[in-house]
C-alpha positions as CSV (number, residue, x, y, z in Angstrom):
1,M,14.4,26.9,121.8
2,W,14.8,29.9,119.7
3,A,16.1,31.0,116.3
4,L,17.9,34.1,115.2
5,V,16.5,35.4,111.9
6,E,18.5,37.9,110.0
7,D,17.3,39.2,106.6
8,N,14.5,36.6,106.6
9,A,17.0,33.7,107.0
10,I,17.6,31.7,110.0
11,T,21.3,32.1,111.0
12,K,21.4,30.5,114.5
13,I,19.6,28.0,116.6
14,I,19.5,29.0,120.2
15,N,19.0,25.8,122.5
16,N,19.3,27.8,125.8
17,P,19.1,31.4,126.9
18,K,22.4,33.1,126.4
19,A,23.9,36.6,126.0
20,M,24.1,37.5,122.5
21,V,25.4,40.3,120.3
22,I,23.0,41.2,117.5
23,G,24.0,43.9,115.3
24,D,25.9,46.4,117.4
25,T,24.1,45.7,120.6
26,R,25.0,43.0,123.3
27,H,21.9,41.6,125.0
28,S,21.8,39.9,128.3
29,R,20.5,36.2,128.5
30,K,17.7,37.6,130.6
31,I,15.9,38.9,127.7
32,F,14.6,35.4,127.0
33,Q,12.7,35.5,130.3
34,L,11.9,39.1,130.6
35,W,11.1,40.2,127.1
36,S,7.8,39.5,125.4
37,A,7.7,37.5,122.1
38,S,7.1,40.8,120.1
39,E,10.0,42.4,121.6
40,L,12.2,39.4,120.9
41,N,10.8,39.3,117.4
42,N,11.8,42.9,116.9
43,I,15.5,42.0,117.3
44,G,15.2,38.8,115.2
45,I,14.6,36.3,117.9
46,Y,11.8,33.9,117.4
47,E,10.6,30.9,119.6
48,V,10.8,27.7,117.6
49,I,7.4,25.9,117.0
50,T,7.9,22.2,116.7
51,D,5.9,20.2,114.2
52,S,6.2,16.5,115.0
53,S,3.5,15.3,112.7
54,N,6.0,13.4,110.5
55,K,8.3,12.2,113.3
56,K,8.0,8.5,114.1
57,D,9.1,6.1,116.7
58,E,12.7,5.5,116.0
59,A,12.4,1.9,117.2
60,Y,10.4,1.2,114.0
61,Y,11.3,4.2,111.6
62,I,14.2,6.2,110.4
63,N,13.5,9.8,110.7
64,T,14.8,12.5,108.5
65,N,17.0,15.3,109.8
66,E,15.1,18.1,111.5
67,E,14.5,21.1,109.3
68,Y,14.0,24.7,110.3
69,N,11.9,27.1,108.3
70,F,11.1,30.9,108.8
71,A,7.7,32.0,107.1
72,D,4.7,34.3,108.2
73,N,7.0,35.6,111.1
74,Q,7.1,32.2,112.5
75,V,10.0,29.5,112.8
76,T,9.0,25.9,112.5
77,R,11.0,22.8,113.2
78,S,9.8,19.8,111.3
79,W,10.8,16.5,109.8
80,G,10.3,15.0,106.5
81,T,8.6,11.7,105.6
82,A,10.0,8.8,107.9
83,T,11.2,5.6,106.3
84,P,10.0,2.3,107.9
85,K,12.8,0.2,109.1
86,L,13.5,-3.3,107.5
87,L,10.7,-5.6,108.5
88,E,11.8,-8.9,107.1
89,D,15.3,-10.3,106.8
90,R,17.1,-9.3,103.6
91,N,19.8,-11.3,101.8
92,E,22.4,-8.8,100.7
93,T,23.9,-8.7,97.2
94,N,27.0,-7.3,95.5
95,E,26.7,-4.5,92.9
96,D,26.6,-7.3,90.2
97,G,23.6,-8.9,91.7
98,S,25.4,-11.9,93.2
99,P,25.0,-13.0,96.8
100,M,27.2,-11.2,99.2
101,L,29.1,-13.8,101.3
102,D,31.1,-13.4,104.5
103,A,34.6,-14.8,105.2
104,D,33.2,-18.3,105.8
105,G,31.1,-18.3,102.5
106,N,27.8,-17.8,104.2
107,Q,25.2,-15.4,102.8
108,V,25.3,-12.0,104.5
109,V,21.8,-11.4,105.8
110,T,20.5,-8.1,107.4
111,K,18.1,-8.9,110.1
112,G,14.7,-7.3,109.9
113,L,12.6,-6.1,112.9
114,K,10.7,-9.3,113.0
115,S,13.8,-11.4,113.6
116,Q,15.2,-8.9,116.1
117,K,12.0,-9.0,118.0
118,K,11.6,-12.7,118.0
119,Q,15.2,-13.1,119.2
120,I,14.3,-10.9,122.2
121,I,11.3,-13.1,123.0
122,K,13.5,-16.2,122.8
123,S,16.0,-14.8,125.1
124,Q,13.4,-13.7,127.6
125,A,11.8,-17.1,127.5
126,S,15.3,-18.7,128.1
127,G,15.8,-16.3,131.0
128,L,12.5,-17.5,132.5
129,L,13.3,-21.2,132.0
130,T,16.8,-21.2,133.2
131,P,16.1,-20.8,136.9
132,T,13.9,-24.0,137.0
133,D,16.4,-26.1,134.7
134,W,17.6,-27.8,137.8
135,Y,14.2,-29.4,138.5
136,V,14.4,-31.1,135.2
137,L,18.1,-32.1,135.7
138,K,17.3,-33.6,139.1
139,A,14.4,-35.5,137.7
140,T,16.8,-36.9,135.3
141,D,19.3,-37.9,137.8
142,V,17.1,-39.0,140.6
143,A,14.6,-41.9,139.8
144,E,12.4,-41.1,142.7
145,Y,12.1,-37.3,142.1
146,S,9.5,-35.7,139.9
147,V,9.3,-32.2,138.8
148,P,6.6,-30.3,140.7
149,S,3.4,-29.9,138.6
150,A,3.5,-26.1,139.1
151,V,7.0,-26.0,137.6
152,S,6.1,-28.3,134.7
153,T,3.0,-26.2,133.9
154,F,5.0,-22.9,134.1
155,R,7.8,-24.2,131.8
156,A,5.0,-25.4,129.3
157,D,3.2,-22.1,129.4
158,V,6.4,-20.2,128.8
159,R,7.2,-22.1,125.7
160,T,3.6,-21.9,124.5
161,K,3.5,-18.1,125.1
162,S,6.8,-17.6,123.5
163,N,5.5,-19.5,120.3
164,E,2.3,-17.4,120.3
165,M,4.3,-14.2,120.6
166,E,6.6,-15.2,117.7
167,T,3.6,-16.2,115.5
168,A,1.9,-12.7,116.2
169,I,5.2,-11.0,115.2
170,D,5.4,-13.1,112.0
171,N,1.9,-12.2,111.1
172,A,2.5,-8.4,111.4
173,N,2.1,-6.9,107.9
174,D,4.1,-3.8,108.4
175,V,6.0,-1.9,111.1
176,D,2.9,-0.1,112.4
177,A,1.1,-3.5,112.8
178,L,4.3,-4.7,114.8
179,A,4.4,-1.6,116.9
180,T,0.8,-2.1,117.9
181,L,1.8,-5.5,119.3
182,Y,3.8,-3.7,122.0
183,A,1.6,-0.7,122.6
184,Y,-0.2,-0.9,126.0
185,V,-3.8,0.1,126.1
186,N,-6.3,0.5,129.0
187,T,-8.7,-2.4,128.9
188,G,-10.2,-1.6,132.0
189,T,-11.8,1.6,133.2
190,E,-10.6,5.1,134.0
191,E,-11.2,4.4,137.7
192,N,-9.7,0.9,137.6
193,P,-7.2,0.8,134.6
194,V,-5.8,-2.3,133.3
195,Y,-3.0,-1.8,130.9
196,E,-2.3,-4.7,128.5
197,R,-0.6,-5.1,125.1
198,P,-1.8,-7.3,122.2
199,L,1.5,-9.2,122.4
200,G,0.6,-10.3,125.9
201,E,3.0,-11.1,128.7
202,F,4.9,-14.2,129.9
203,P,3.5,-16.3,132.8
204,T,5.1,-16.0,136.3
205,L,6.0,-19.0,138.4
206,E,4.0,-19.4,141.7
207,I,5.0,-22.3,144.0
């Protein structure tokens, strides 16, 4: 990525090499590959240096729009301070402070990250349990049939793990703590890496 600087001001962002007219001269797109940085600078073209120090994971933060700045013969792309997304549920209110209600008269609630993440956990647990529901139904309908112990253990472990995950999510004090729950780290060695996350994983069924 490059920027065209004219009279010490950025006038154009160039995402890909292309032919350009600068002043009274038409330049081929090949100048981006063939010319040195100083040669490009001489006609006002500068490679953009990206500063991502303020840019955050968009799953947990709202980033500002990117900004371009020219100073000391250098063009920099950067972001302002990111805003954490809503962590807890929020009851919406009207301008006068009264509760905002939907068409059915229920409180309008904006779901925070915790509720969103817990809903995903619930859906995952349900998806794991559904294929074995028939064991339970058969045991209900057929007196002499019993659910295999491996299946019973698996179903109980899924529910236990689901509850543990939701508790861990509830205990996160901020979005960074929540994000850490999902971050995989190597708990093994460099030669024998084992990647795990604090939130853990659901069990698998082995019959």
